[in-house]
N, C-alpha and C positions, 0 to 999 in steps of 0.2 A: 595677693599671694601670701600664704602663711609661711612663717619662718622655717618650720621643719621641712617643708617641700623645697624651699630655696636651698637649704643646707644639703639636702639629698642630691639636688641637681649639681651643686658645687662639688660635692664629694665624687659623684659619678663622673663629671667632666675631668676632675683632677686625676682619677684613676685611669680614665681613658687616655688622657694626655701623657701620663707616665708610661702606659703601655706602648704608645706610639714612640715616645722618647727612647725606650729600651730597644725597640725594633730598629730605630734609626742608628743607635749606637752600635748595635750588632752589625748592621749593614756597613757602616763606615769603618768598623774595625776589620771586617773581612776584606773590604776593598783596600784599606790601608796596608794590610799584610801583603796583599797581592801587588800593590804599588811598590813595596819594598823589594819583593822578588823581581819585579820588572826592572827596577833601578839596578839591582845587583847584576842581572843578566846583561843590561846595557853596558855596565862598567866592564864586564868580562869581554863583551864584544869589542869594546874600545881597546882593552889591553891586547887582545889578539890582533887587532889591526895594527897597533904599535909594534907588536912583535914581528908581524909580517913586514912592515916597513923597514925595521932594523935589519931583518934577515936579507931582504932584497937589496938594501944598501950594501951590506957586507958582500953579497954575491957579485954585485956590480963592481965594487971596488977591487975584488979579486979577479975580475975578468970572467966570471962564471954566470953572467946574466941569463944566458940561454938555458941554464939549469933551474931557473926559478920554478917553473911548473912541475918539475919532478923532485924538488927539494923536500925531503921529509918534514922538516919543521914548518915549512910553508903549507904543505898539504894538511898537516895536523891542525894548524891554526885555522885554515879555511874550513876544515871539517867541524872544528869547535864553533866557529861562527855560524855555520849552517844549523847545527844542533841548537845553539842559543836562539837563533831566529825562530826555530820551531817552538822553543820554550816560550818566547814572547807571544807567539800566536796563541798558544795554550793559555797563558796568563790573561790575555785580552778576552778570550772566550769565557774564562772563569769570572772576570770582572763583569762582563755583560750578563752572565747568568745570575750573579748575585744581585745586580741592579734589577733585572727582570723579575726575579723571585720577590724582591722587596716591593716592586710595583704591583705585582699580582696580589701579594699579601695585603697591601694597603687598599687595593681596589675591591676586596671582598665585601659583599653586602653584610651589614651588621658589624663590620670592622670598626674598632674604636676610632680610627682616623676619620671615618665618615661623619661622625657626630661631633667631633671636636670643633669648637667654635660655633656650634649650631645653637 
């Protein structure tokens, strides 16, 4: 094998490897941002649950436990939790879509990932 041909193969593999690395960085960056959104939504759900617990405790202490289901702060917190759960479902779908898109991109014929390490 002559030296020029070997250097061309090395350069080609390096470029292809760099392209794959950039794609992976973009994929992980998108998923990372979505994970942060997911974590924030879960923390908000947790806070709403704490708020509900505190409010129910206050109602029970004051002898108004039967008013829990109709209590506006409790209803608002429950509505918030329902909305946040929907947000979590949406975030999960987005993460799956990012992963699926990355998988499709890597699986294309002629994709640099196909020949890396070959």
